[in-house]
N, C-alpha and C positions, 0 to 999 in steps of 0.2 A: 504493500500500500504506500509506504513512504517513498519507494522508488518511482511509483507512478506520478506522485505529486510533483517531484522535482522536474522531470521531463516536460510536464504540462506547462510549468512556468517558463521553462527555457524556450519552448516552442512559441509561446505568445510574444516574447520580445523580438526574436528574429523575424517573425511574420510582419510585425509592425515596422521594423526598420527599413526593409526594402521598399515598402509602399511610400514611406516618407521621402526617401531619396529619389524615387522615380518621378515624383511630382515636383516640377521646377518651381511652381508657385509656393509650395510648402518650404522648399529649400530657401527661397528668398525670405519667407517669413521667419525661418529659423535664424538666418543671418541678421535680420533686423532685430529680432527678439534677443539674440545674443548680445548685440550692441546695446540695446536698451537695458538688459540685465547688468552688463558691465558698468554702464553709467550709473545705474541705480545703486549698485553695490559700492562704487567709488564715492558717490555722494553720501550714502548712508551705510557705513560699514557694519552697523548694528543689524541691518537687514540680513547679512550673510548668515548670522546665527539662526535666524528664523527659517531661512531657506534650507539650511543644512539640517535642520531639526526633523521635519516631516519625512524626508527620504530615509534617514537613518532609522527612524522608528518603524517605518513601513517595511 
């Protein structure tokens, strides 16, 4: 049972990554979003703690 749960999670991530890279519009959005995140983090370094919190807990 434990072995089946790990592959299921691994398959979900790879399936989403190709679709994101295939769409040029999403690629542009990711670039703009990354720049916005960098500016936001540089302006408010305290935000980095909040951003790093949810992913680590999940």
